[in-house]
C-alpha positions as CSV (number, residue, x, y, z in Angstrom):
1,M,-29.6,-16.4,21.5
2,K,-32.4,-17.0,19.1
3,A,-31.9,-19.7,16.6
4,L,-31.9,-19.0,12.9
5,D,-35.2,-19.3,11.1
6,K,-34.3,-21.8,8.4
7,S,-37.2,-20.7,6.2
8,A,-36.0,-17.1,6.0
9,K,-34.2,-16.1,2.8
10,P,-31.3,-13.6,3.1
11,T,-31.3,-10.3,1.2
12,P,-28.4,-10.1,-1.3
13,G,-25.9,-7.4,-0.7
14,R,-26.0,-7.3,3.1
15,I,-25.5,-9.6,6.1
16,P,-28.9,-10.9,7.1
17,G,-30.1,-10.4,10.7
18,K,-28.2,-9.1,13.6
19,D,-27.4,-12.3,15.4
20,E,-23.9,-13.9,15.1
21,R,-25.3,-17.2,16.3
22,A,-27.6,-17.2,13.3
23,W,-24.7,-16.5,10.9
24,Y,-22.6,-19.2,12.6
25,D,-25.5,-21.7,12.4
26,A,-25.7,-21.1,8.7
27,L,-22.0,-21.9,8.4
28,L,-22.5,-25.2,10.4
29,R,-25.3,-26.2,8.1
30,R,-23.4,-25.1,4.9
31,D,-26.5,-23.2,4.0
32,S,-26.3,-22.4,0.3
33,N,-29.0,-19.7,0.8
34,Y,-26.3,-17.5,2.2
35,D,-23.7,-18.2,-0.5
36,G,-22.5,-14.8,-1.8
37,V,-24.2,-13.0,1.0
38,V,-22.1,-13.8,4.1
39,Y,-18.4,-14.5,4.2
40,Y,-16.6,-16.0,7.2
41,G,-13.1,-14.9,8.2
42,I,-11.3,-17.5,10.3
43,I,-8.9,-15.9,12.7
44,T,-6.9,-19.0,13.5
45,T,-6.0,-19.7,9.8
46,G,-6.2,-16.2,8.3
47,V,-8.5,-17.3,5.5
48,F,-12.1,-16.4,4.6
49,C,-14.7,-18.8,3.4
50,R,-18.2,-19.2,1.9
51,P,-20.9,-20.7,4.0
52,V,-20.8,-23.9,2.0
53,C,-17.1,-24.6,2.7
54,S,-16.3,-28.2,3.5
55,A,-13.3,-27.4,5.7
56,R,-13.4,-28.2,9.4
57,K,-15.7,-25.7,11.2
58,P,-14.0,-23.2,13.5
59,K,-15.1,-22.3,17.0
60,P,-17.5,-19.3,17.1
61,Q,-15.0,-17.0,18.9
62,N,-12.6,-17.5,16.0
63,V,-15.0,-16.2,13.3
64,R,-15.5,-12.8,11.8
65,Y,-18.4,-12.0,9.5
66,F,-18.3,-9.9,6.3
67,A,-20.9,-8.8,3.7
68,S,-18.5,-9.1,0.8
69,A,-15.3,-10.8,-0.3
70,K,-13.7,-7.3,-0.6
71,E,-14.5,-6.5,3.1
72,A,-12.8,-9.8,4.1
73,I,-9.7,-9.0,2.0
74,D,-9.6,-5.4,3.5
75,A,-9.6,-7.0,6.9
76,G,-6.5,-9.0,6.1
77,F,-8.0,-12.4,5.3
78,R,-6.9,-14.5,2.2
79,P,-9.3,-16.6,0.2
80,C,-9.8,-20.2,1.2
81,K,-8.4,-22.7,-1.4
82,I,-11.1,-25.2,-0.6
83,C,-14.3,-23.2,-1.2
84,G,-12.9,-20.5,-3.4
85,P,-14.7,-17.4,-2.0
86,L,-13.5,-15.2,-4.8
87,D,-15.3,-17.5,-7.2
88,G,-18.6,-16.6,-5.6
89,P,-21.9,-18.5,-6.2
90,E,-22.2,-20.9,-9.1
91,S,-24.4,-18.4,-10.9
92,H,-21.4,-16.3,-11.8
93,P,-20.1,-16.9,-15.3
94,P,-17.5,-19.8,-15.2
95,A,-15.1,-17.7,-17.4
96,Y,-15.1,-14.9,-14.9
97,R,-14.5,-17.4,-12.0
98,E,-11.5,-18.7,-14.0
99,L,-10.0,-15.2,-14.3
100,V,-10.2,-14.8,-10.5
101,R,-8.6,-18.2,-10.0
102,I,-5.7,-17.1,-12.2
103,V,-5.1,-14.0,-10.1
104,Q,-5.5,-16.0,-6.9
105,A,-3.0,-18.6,-8.0
106,G,-0.4,-16.1,-9.3
107,G,2.9,-16.8,-11.0
108,G,3.5,-18.2,-14.5
109,D,2.3,-16.9,-17.9
110,G,-1.3,-16.7,-16.8
111,A,-0.6,-14.2,-14.0
112,R,-0.8,-11.3,-16.4
113,L,-3.8,-11.2,-18.7
114,R,-4.1,-8.2,-21.0
115,D,-7.2,-7.0,-22.8
116,A,-6.1,-8.9,-25.9
117,D,-5.8,-12.1,-23.8
118,L,-9.4,-11.6,-22.5
119,R,-10.7,-11.2,-26.1
120,A,-8.9,-14.4,-27.1
121,R,-10.9,-16.1,-24.4
122,G,-14.1,-14.7,-26.0
123,L,-14.6,-12.1,-23.2
124,N,-15.3,-8.4,-23.5
125,P,-12.7,-6.5,-21.5
126,D,-15.2,-3.7,-20.7
127,A,-17.7,-6.3,-19.3
128,V,-14.9,-8.0,-17.3
129,R,-13.8,-4.6,-15.9
130,R,-17.4,-3.7,-14.9
131,W,-18.0,-7.1,-13.3
132,C,-14.8,-7.0,-11.3
133,K,-15.4,-3.3,-10.3
134,R,-18.8,-4.3,-8.9
135,R,-17.5,-7.3,-7.1
136,F,-14.1,-6.2,-5.7
137,G,-14.2,-2.4,-5.9
138,M,-11.4,-2.4,-8.5
139,T,-10.9,-3.4,-12.2
140,F,-9.5,-6.8,-13.1
141,Q,-6.2,-5.3,-14.2
142,A,-5.8,-3.3,-11.0
143,L,-6.6,-6.5,-9.0
144,S,-4.1,-8.4,-11.0
145,R,-1.3,-5.8,-10.7
146,S,-1.8,-5.4,-6.9
147,A,-1.7,-9.1,-6.3
148,R,1.4,-9.6,-8.5
149,L,3.3,-6.8,-6.8
150,A,2.4,-7.9,-3.3
151,R,3.5,-11.5,-4.1
152,A,6.9,-10.2,-5.3
153,F,7.5,-8.0,-2.2
154,D,6.5,-11.0,0.0
155,A,9.0,-13.2,-1.9
156,I,11.8,-10.7,-1.3
157,R,11.0,-10.4,2.4
158,S,11.1,-14.2,2.6
159,G,14.7,-14.3,1.2
160,A,14.3,-14.5,-2.6
161,S,16.4,-12.3,-4.8
162,V,14.9,-9.5,-6.8
163,T,15.3,-11.6,-10.0
164,E,13.6,-14.7,-8.4
165,A,10.8,-12.6,-7.0
166,A,10.1,-10.9,-10.4
167,L,10.1,-14.0,-12.4
168,S,8.0,-16.1,-9.9
169,S,5.4,-13.3,-9.7
170,G,4.8,-13.1,-13.5
171,Y,7.0,-10.1,-14.4
172,E,8.6,-10.4,-17.8
173,S,11.7,-8.4,-16.9
174,L,13.6,-6.9,-14.0
175,S,13.0,-3.4,-15.6
176,G,9.3,-4.0,-15.7
177,F,9.3,-5.1,-12.0
178,G,11.4,-2.1,-11.0
179,E,9.1,0.3,-12.9
180,A,6.0,-1.2,-11.3
181,A,7.5,-0.8,-7.8
182,R,8.7,2.8,-8.5
183,T,5.3,3.8,-10.0
184,K,3.4,2.3,-7.0
185,V,5.6,3.3,-4.1
186,G,8.4,5.5,-5.5
187,A,11.2,3.1,-4.5
188,S,13.1,0.2,-5.9
189,P,11.7,-3.3,-5.3
190,S,14.3,-4.1,-2.6
191,E,13.7,-0.8,-0.8
192,A,10.0,-1.2,-0.9
193,A,10.1,-4.7,0.4
194,R,12.4,-3.7,3.2
195,T,10.2,-0.7,4.2
196,G,7.1,-2.7,4.9
197,A,3.6,-2.0,4.0
198,I,0.7,0.4,4.8
199,W,-1.9,-1.9,6.1
200,I,-5.4,-0.9,5.2
201,S,-8.5,-2.1,7.0
202,R,-12.1,-1.2,7.0
203,I,-13.8,0.2,10.2
204,A,-17.6,0.6,10.6
205,T,-18.9,3.8,12.2
206,P,-22.4,5.2,12.7
207,I,-21.9,7.7,9.9
208,G,-20.4,5.4,7.3
209,P,-17.5,2.9,6.8
210,M,-13.9,4.2,7.1
211,L,-10.6,3.0,5.9
212,A,-7.7,3.1,8.4
213,G,-4.1,2.9,7.3
214,A,-1.3,1.7,9.7
215,F,2.4,2.0,9.0
216,G,4.6,0.6,11.6
217,E,3.1,1.5,15.0
218,A,1.3,4.7,13.8
219,L,-1.9,5.6,12.0
220,C,-1.3,7.4,8.7
221,L,-4.8,7.3,7.2
222,L,-8.4,7.4,8.5
223,E,-10.9,8.4,5.8
224,F,-14.5,7.7,4.9
225,A,-14.6,4.9,2.3
226,D,-16.6,7.0,-0.2
227,R,-14.3,10.1,-0.1
228,R,-13.5,11.1,-3.7
229,A,-9.9,11.9,-3.0
230,L,-9.2,8.6,-1.2
231,E,-7.3,6.9,-4.0
232,T,-5.1,10.0,-4.4
233,E,-4.4,10.1,-0.6
234,I,-3.4,6.5,-0.6
235,G,-1.1,7.0,-3.6
236,D,0.5,10.0,-1.9
237,L,1.2,8.0,1.2
238,E,2.7,5.2,-0.8
239,R,5.0,7.7,-2.4
240,L,5.9,9.6,0.8
241,L,6.4,6.5,2.9
242,K,7.9,4.4,0.0
243,A,5.7,1.5,0.9
244,P,2.8,-0.2,-0.9
245,A,-0.7,-0.1,0.5
246,R,-2.1,-3.6,1.1
247,P,-5.3,-4.9,2.7
248,G,-4.6,-6.3,6.2
249,R,-5.5,-6.1,9.8
250,V,-2.9,-5.2,12.5
251,P,-3.3,-4.6,16.3
252,L,-3.4,-0.8,15.8
253,H,-6.7,-1.2,13.8
254,E,-8.3,-2.8,16.8
255,I,-7.2,0.1,19.0
256,V,-8.5,2.7,16.5
257,E,-11.8,0.8,16.2
258,R,-12.3,0.9,20.0
259,R,-11.4,4.5,20.3
260,L,-13.9,5.5,17.6
261,A,-16.6,3.4,19.2
262,E,-16.0,5.3,22.5
263,Y,-16.1,8.6,20.7
264,F,-19.4,7.9,19.0
265,A,-20.8,6.7,22.3
266,G,-19.9,10.0,23.8
267,E,-17.4,8.4,26.1
268,R,-14.2,9.9,24.6
269,R,-13.1,13.5,23.9
270,E,-9.5,13.0,23.1
271,F,-7.5,10.4,21.1
272,D,-4.3,8.8,22.2
273,V,-3.5,7.0,18.9
274,P,0.1,7.5,17.6
275,L,-0.1,9.4,14.3
276,L,2.2,9.6,11.2
277,T,1.4,12.7,9.1
278,P,4.0,13.1,6.3
279,G,3.7,16.5,4.6
280,T,5.2,19.9,4.4
281,D,6.2,21.9,7.5
282,F,3.2,24.1,7.0
283,Q,0.7,21.2,6.6
284,R,2.0,19.5,9.7
285,A,1.6,22.8,11.6
286,V,-1.9,23.2,10.4
287,W,-2.8,19.6,11.3
288,S,-1.2,19.9,14.8
289,A,-3.2,23.1,15.4
290,L,-6.4,21.3,14.5
291,R,-5.9,18.9,17.4
292,N,-5.7,21.8,19.8
293,I,-9.3,22.8,19.0
294,P,-11.3,21.7,22.1
295,Y,-14.0,19.1,21.8
296,G,-17.4,20.6,21.1
297,Q,-16.0,23.9,19.9
298,T,-15.4,25.5,16.5
299,V,-13.1,28.1,15.0
300,Q,-13.1,30.0,11.8
301,Y,-10.4,29.6,9.1
302,G,-9.2,33.2,9.9
303,G,-8.9,32.3,13.6
304,Q,-7.0,29.2,12.8
305,A,-4.6,31.1,10.6
306,S,-4.1,33.7,13.4
307,A,-3.4,31.0,15.9
308,L,-0.6,29.8,13.6
309,G,0.8,33.4,13.4
310,R,-0.3,33.6,9.7
311,P,-3.4,35.8,9.8
312,Q,-3.2,36.4,6.0
313,A,-3.1,32.7,5.2
314,A,-6.7,31.7,5.8
315,R,-7.0,30.2,2.3
316,A,-3.7,28.2,2.6
317,V,-4.9,27.0,6.0
318,A,-8.2,25.9,4.5
319,R,-6.4,24.1,1.7
320,A,-4.1,22.3,4.2
321,N,-7.2,21.3,6.2
322,G,-8.6,19.7,3.1
323,Q,-5.4,17.7,2.7
324,N,-5.7,16.2,6.2
325,R,-5.7,12.4,5.8
326,I,-6.8,11.5,9.3
327,S,-10.4,12.3,9.8
328,I,-12.1,12.7,13.2
329,I,-8.9,12.2,15.2
330,V,-7.4,15.3,13.5
331,P,-10.7,17.3,13.7
332,C,-10.8,19.5,10.6
333,Y,-14.6,19.4,10.9
334,R,-14.4,21.8,13.8
335,V,-13.3,24.6,11.4
336,I,-16.2,26.6,9.9
337,G,-16.7,29.5,7.6
338,T,-16.5,33.2,8.5
339,D,-20.3,33.4,8.6
340,G,-20.7,30.3,10.7
341,S,-21.6,28.1,7.7
342,L,-20.4,24.5,7.3
343,V,-18.0,24.5,4.4
344,G,-15.0,22.4,3.2
345,Y,-15.3,18.9,4.6
346,G,-14.1,16.0,2.4
347,G,-16.4,13.5,4.2
348,G,-19.4,15.6,3.2
349,L,-21.3,18.4,5.0
350,P,-23.9,16.0,6.4
351,R,-21.2,14.1,8.2
352,K,-19.6,17.4,9.4
353,R,-23.0,18.4,10.9
354,A,-23.4,15.0,12.5
355,L,-20.0,15.2,14.2
356,L,-20.6,18.7,15.5
357,D,-24.1,17.6,16.7
358,L,-22.6,14.6,18.4
359,E,-20.1,16.8,20.3
360,A,-23.0,19.2,21.2
361,G,-24.7,16.2,23.0
362,K,-27.4,15.7,20.4
363,R,-28.8,12.4,19.2
364,V,-27.2,11.5,15.9
365,L,-28.1,8.6,13.6
366,G,-29.6,6.4,16.2
367,F,-27.2,7.0,19.0
368,T,-26.9,9.5,21.8
369,A,-23.8,11.4,22.8
370,A,-23.7,11.2,26.6
371,G,-21.1,14.0,26.8
372,K,-18.8,11.9,29.0
373,K,-15.1,12.6,29.3
């Protein structure tokens, strides 16, 4: 592989180059030019680091590469305590880095900072909210709440009582902890901890990044990361499955990633991934019928309704299609309007066209569908 050009400056906001050897060389050299641009997930320890980290360097095969701290967290890695990747480059305001440190450390009185507490520190809550939203994809309060609830559930699963878990995670009362659990997952803390979690991981595709959710041994979510209804869908799953959604990578994510890569390469027409699709009987019937539409073919909403024995329910069928939480594998994009137009796709009509073009054997976004089985 070609060695990294040490004189080259990386472009902020994306991983520079296309050579993992180059990225790894930057880690070995502790190259500060890449600080805040590339993050390194270490498989053997489960942590992610900045390129300037002073910890012992891992073997190349044990490293994953990310363009942001959020991507590393979404893939299931936790921040390194040595280099503090959530702190980011030294150019970030020290006061903001201290807020992230508090969230990362957890527990105690400092684990719950309200807007009044931020003002007492001389910080503008709106500015903190915008900064955190840009950096982590969520507000500071949302980041704090999520981390606190996850720590409490972990403590219960590790043998702590509900009282011990609540107090050690920064909750002021058992009632507050219980309310947070019920609001988030619709279950008591002990029930939620016993149920497990919906593990959310990011998967790259040629038509945009997707978020995949795994619960137990089944896939319950596969959506484009920019879908407007994504937060609502995750909230619905938390309520229906009585489990919190947490960033993390499990073996099923690897399987889904491989299957999608085969699909986009034109090498796969059917998916063998186990699915979990909680919903009403009618919704599940609609989603099941979608999987019966052959690869490369389309049907109209009226035809789909007739196939379900409900010829007058075309609008209800269309609404259920829009509530499908497992894109591509449950192919709602194969349903079109009565006049043959492309309508009603949560991932956006350009993606719907791209998927149909792919299945027609056309070149899409730099790759060619070979039409293989």
